[in-house]
N, C-alpha and C positions, 0 to 999 in steps of 0.2 A: 225724518226719512233718511237723512244722511247718516245719522247716528246708528240707525238700524242696519244700514248697509255696512257700516264700519264694524259693528259687532259681529255680523255674519262673516265678513271677510277676514277679520283677525282670527276668529276661531277656526275657520276653514284652512287658512294658511298655516296656523299652528299645527293642525293635524297633518297636513301635507309635509311640513318641514321635519317634524319629529318622527315621522313614520319609519324612515330607514334606521334611526337610532333605536327604536323599539325592537326592530328585527335584530339589530346588532346586540342589544341588551339580552334578548332571549338566547341568542347564540352564545354569548359570553357566559351567562348563568348556566346554560347547559354544559358548556365545556368545564366550568369550575366544578359542577356537581359530578362530572365524570373524571375529575382529577387531572384535567388538562389546563394549560394556561389560557388558551382561547385568543381569538382576535379582539382587537379593540372595538368599542361600541361604534366608532365612526367608520369601521371597515365597509359597511354597506354604501356609504357615501362615496368612498374611493372606488368601489366596484361600479357604481352607477356612472361616475365620471369617466371611468375607463371604457365602459360599454357605450356611452354616448359618443365617444370619439372614434369607435371602430366603424369600419365599413359594413355594408349589408350584403348578404348573399341571399338572393331571392330565387325560388324555384320557378322554372319556366311555366309550370302549370298554375301558378298562383294568379288569381284574378284580383279585381278591385276590392273584393271583400277582405283579402289578406292585408291590403294596405290600409283599409279603413278601420279594421278591428282594433288596433292599438289605441287609436284616438277616441273611439267610442268607449272603450274600456276605461280609459283615463277620465273622459268626460263624465261618464255615468258614476264612477267612483267619487270624483270630486264633488259632483252634484249631491250625492248621498251624504258625503262628509259635511256639506254645508248645512244639512238639516239637523245635525247632531248637536246637542248642548254640551259644550266642552268645559267652559269655566263659569258660564252664567246660566242660571235657571230661567232667566227672562230671555227667551229665545225668539227674536223677531222672525226667524225662518219658519216659525209655526204657521205664518201666513202664506208661505210658499208651498208647504207640503207637510204631510204627517207620516204616520207609521206605514200606511199603504203605499205612499209615494216612495218612501225609503226602500221597501221591499221590492217595488217594481224597478227601481234604479239598480239595485244589487242584482236582480235577475237579468236585467238588460246587459250588464257587464259580463255576467256568466254566459249568457247566450252568444254574445259576440266573441268571447274567448273560445267557446266551442266551435263557432263558425270559422274562426281563424285557424284552429287546429285541423279542421276538416278540409279547408279550401285547397291546400297543395296536393291532397290526395295520397298522402303517405300513410303507411299502415299504423305507425305509432300515433300519429296525429288523430286518426279516426278512432283508434282504441281509447286514447285519453279523453277525447270529446264525448264518446258514448258513456264512459265511466263518470265523467264530470256531470253529465245531465242526469244520470241515475242518482248521484249524490245530491245534486241540486233539487231534484224533485221532492226530497224529504227535508233538506236543511232549510230552504227558503221558507216553506210554510211553517216549519218549527219556530224559526226566528220571529216570524210575524205573529204567530199565536202566543208565543211566550211574552212578547211585548203587549199583545192585545189583552192578556190577563191583567197587566197593570192598567191598561186603558179602561177595562171594565170596572176596575176598582176605583180609579180616579175620575172616571167620567169624561175622558178626553183621549183622542188618538194622537194629539200633538205631542211630540217628544219633549219639548220644553215644559209644557203644561204637566206632563206626567212626572217629570223630575221635580218640578216646583211643588206639586201636590204632595208627593211622597216626602219631600223635604219639610213641608209645613205640618204634615200629619204622619209622624213616624209609625203610628199604629198600622198604617197600610203595609208597611214593610215587615210586619210580624204576622206570621201565619203560614200554614202549609202550602197555600196556593203560591205565595211569593217564593218560597223555597223551591217548589217544584218547577216554577217558571225559570228561576235562576239556573237550576241544574240543567234543564232542557236547553236553555240558551247557551250555556257553556259547551255542551256536547255539540250543538249545531255550529258554534263558533269554531271548534276544532276541525270539524269536517269542512266548513265553508272556506277556511283558510289553508286547507291542505296540510294539517299538522298530524303528527302521530297521535293515536294509532290508525287513523284513517288513511293518511298519506305521509310520505317522507320527503320533505323539501330538499334534503341533501342526498337523495338516492341517485345512483348512476345505473340502476338496473331498469332498462326500458320496459320490461314486462310488468313491473310493479308500479310504474308511474301513473299518476292521474294528471295533476296540474303540469308537471314538467314535460309530459309527453305531448301536450298541446302546443307548447312553445318551442319545441325542438327546431322547427324551421325558421324561427325568428332570430335575428341577430342585430347588432348595432343599436341605433336609436330606438327602433321598434321594440327590441327586447328590453332595453332600459325602461321604456315607458310602461311595459307590461309588468316588469318587476317592481317598479315604483308604485303602480296601482295596486299590486298585491300587498305591498307593505302598508299602503294607506287603508286598504280594506281590513287588514289585521288590526291596525291601530283604531280604526273606526269602531269595529265590533268590540274591542276591549274597552273603549271609551263608553259605548252604550251599556256594556255590562256594569261598568263602574258607576255611571251617572244616572242610569234609570233604576237600577236595583239598589244601589248604595249611594244616593246623591249627596250625602253629608259632606260639607266642605265647599259646595258650590256657592258662588256669589248670588245673592238675591238682589243686589243693586250694582250699579256701575261705579261705585266708589273705588278709588285706587287701592286702598287697603284690602277691601273685599276681593278685588280681582287678583291681587298678588297672593292672598291666602288661598283662593280657589285654584290658582295655577300650581301652587305647591301641593295642594290636595290631589289634583288629578295626576301630577307626577308621581306622588307616593302610591296612589291606587294603581296606576299603570305598572309601576315597579313591582308591586305585590302580585298583580295578576300575571305579569310576565314571568316572575319567579315561579309561580304555581304552574304555569304552562311548561317552563323548562323542567321543573321537577317531574311533571307527568311524563314528559318525553324521555326522561332518563329511567323511568320505572316501568314503562310498558313497551311491548314490541308491536310492530305493525300487524294489524289484523289481516287475515286472508280476505281476499276481495269479496267472496260470497258471504263473509260474516259482517261486512260493513253495513249492509241494509238492516241487519238485525239491531245493530247499535243505533242507527238513525231512527229505526222504528220505535226503539225505546225512548229516544228523546222526543219524538213526535207524540207518543203516548203520554209522557210526562207533561208536555205542553197542553194537551187536551184536558188532562186531569186538573192542571192548574187553572185553565179557563173555566172548567165546570165548577171548581171549588169556589171561584169568585162569586158565583150566584148565591152561595150559602153562607158567605162570610161578610156580606155587606152589613 
């Protein structure tokens, strides 16, 4: 029991700690691809430290929801991160929750983020919240169905069991259903984390914001918590993409050598996925808002096709 709690805790802490570095790495790769020097990978840590030390300016119209939202967002994101297999395919957290619990936790964080944006009653907060819920209505089911495709193939909705089964039977990773699910998951990942072409995390134009519009009224420690939770969510989804669809390199035992090799494997896979994300953001422009549902509908259709194909490829 103690060992299981330690495995869950170490993997969760690892995701939380490296999350700002993943954001910094994507920024750095994007800058290099654009011919700029770019900030160091550790820059997000400096920004978080600076933001935590700042004072907070809170609107008079803000209620208790505004104060509660950052803590619920962080709590839901950390709880979701605790379910993800990071370095070990033998995931004790499978006893705590599965794919559907993960999807519910992600949706809980999105819901309270939208509530926090709506609560002060500002125009931009309401606009961003309405847009966020429109996006979430398609991205959350897409992520669930894409992973459900793997569950239908492997016979389990537990994330660790899915990774372990694909790792033991590589044939499950070969086929059109797996490829369609992976493509749908990547598109949903981009939308869920507010990246181009759905949203621009570095924009300063309020009328084009989605995620940033919801947190305009937050400052100080509240803002730092929300930004850290967003980084953890990005790292979590990248980890799921790496370890559920491409689980090779994960440890099948708790032997030190296997764990070190698995740690190196996940770092390499996250670096590759981060580079692909940066490459995409340097090659595409932000979509017009009314075109975003079309892209998300495409990803949802791909996920449905992947799930349907799993019944014919067993």
